[in-house]
Structures are given as C-alpha cells and as structure tokens.
N, C-alpha and C positions, 0 to 999 in steps of 0.2 A: 514527543510521540511522532512517529513517522509511519503512516499507513500508505505505503507506496502505491502509486497508480500503475507502476511498471509491473510486468509479469514477474512472478516470484522466481522463475528460472534464471533471471538475470542477476539475482543476488548471490553474493558469496555465502559461505556457510554461516558466518557471524551475522550477516544481514538477514538471512532467512530465519535464524533463531530469534533475533531481535524483533523481526516482523511478527512472528508467531506470538511472542510475549506481549507486544504492544497491541496487537489486534484482540488478544484475549482481555487485556485491560479495557480496551474500547468496548468490548462486549459487556463487561461488568458495568461500565458507565451507562451504557444504553439500557441495561437491565435494572438500573437504579441500585446497584449493589455496592457502590463506592461513591464517596463525595468528591474525591479528587478528579481532576480532568473533565469535570462536567461541562465546562464551557470551551473545551479545546476545539479550535476551528476545523480541524481535520475530521471531526465527527459530523460536520454540517451535511456532507453528502449522504451520510447514512440516515441522519435525522429527517432529511427531505423525502425519504421514501415512506410509503404507506405503512410498512412494517420495518422499522429500523433494525430490530433484532434479527429478523430473517435476512436482511441485507448484510449485516456484519457476519452472520453465520455462513452465508454463501461465500463471502470474501475469505473467511477462515478455511472453508473446505478446499479452496484452490491452493491455499498455503500448505495445508495438510497433504494434499495430493502431490505437490512438488517435493515436500519433505520425504514422503514415502518413496517417490521415484528415485531419490538420492540415497535411500536406505536408512533414513532417520526414523525414529519412533516417536512422533509427536502424539500426544494423547488426545485423539479426536473425540473422546467422550466429554471433553470440556466444551465442545461446540454446542451452543444452546439449542439449535434446531437441526434436524436430520436432513431437511430439504436443501439440496445443493444448488438448485437453479431458481433464479428469480429473473424478472425483467432486467435487462442491462442498465447500468448506471452510467450516465454520460460523463466523460472526462475530456477536457479540451486538449488539442494538439500542443498548445503552448505549455500546458501543465506537464504533459508527458515529456516534452523536450527539456523543460526546466529540471524535472526529476532525473532525467537521463544524465544531464551534465552534473548534477549534484552527486549521483551515484558514481560517475566516473572519477570525480575528485576524491570521494571517499576511498574508492578502490586503489587509486594511485598510492595512497598511504598504507592501506590495510591489506590489499591482496592484488598486487600489480598483475599477477598471472591471469586474473579474471578479466582484465581489460580486453583481451583478445576475443572473448565470448561476446562482449558488448559490441565490439567493432563489427562482428559478423551478424549478430542478431538485430542490432539497431533498437530503437525505443519501442518495444512492444508493450501493449497494455495488459494489465491484470485481466484474467478471463471474465470477470464480472463486469468489466468496464467497456463501454463503447466510445470510441474516439469520435469527437465532433470538432468542427472548426472553432478556433477561439484562442485567446491569450491565456496567460497563467491564471489559474482559478483565484477568485477573490479571497478565499480563505487561506491561501498560501502566504506565509510570512516571507516576502522577498525583500532583501535589503537593497535599498536604492542607493546607487552611487551618487555622491554629491558632485555637482558640476563645479569646476574651478575656474571658469572663464568670467 
C-alpha cells in the first residue's frame, strides 16, 4: 500500500488509479470492514487524527478531484464522508523528498515522459498535508544500505 504524501497531480495515470484503489482499501480498514492491512504503518497518520475516517475521506476527495480534472470518472460515492476539508495533517520535508525520489524511479521505468512534469513541479504535498521540518517519517519502510568499510 502506498498512500502518497505527494500531490496527486504528480502521479501518472497508473499511479493515480492505484492511489485511488489503495486509499479506498485504507478507508475500508479504518471503517473496520476488512481484516487485511489493519496494521499497515501508512495508516498511522490517519489513525492519529481525532476522526480517522474523515481524514482518509478528505484524502480521497483530493484524489477524486485530480481524477476529474484529468477526465477520469472515479466513483466518489465510495468516499465515506462528504466533508472535503479537515485540519491539515503534518508531513515531514524528508518524507516528501523520499517519496519524490521514489516516484521518479518508478516513472523512469513506467512513464518516462512524466518525469518532465516532476522536474518543473518539484515535490509538492497532497492538499490535505502540511509540510513541516523533519526526516523521513518513522512509519516509512526505508531500506538501509549496509556499510562495507
């Protein structure tokens, strides 16, 4: 599961569709409607909110808005809450940069033409998120390189 901290406009079409599906799955988890992924670390930032379902719903609305802007027909009736705005969720600069590099590596393989958009836009945050100073988030599974000296 990858719930991008990056703005959905930075994703290619496959990434946007995958984000929609994965965020809907996350919503099901937070609603208690599935047993899988209950302990997925990327859900921590939503669970930390007073109303986790409202938080994932607001996240989904931004994804649905980006899809509509591109002419896609995502079924917004699947979003649990109608409310689009909640208090921003913090995301660290380090997390945003980490995900930006991760997205660049994915797009080099999957959709190289989209890399130009990234170069111009830079690492912008999802509309629900507010960038704060800090390193990669503790819930991110970062593979550490082994030192060989």
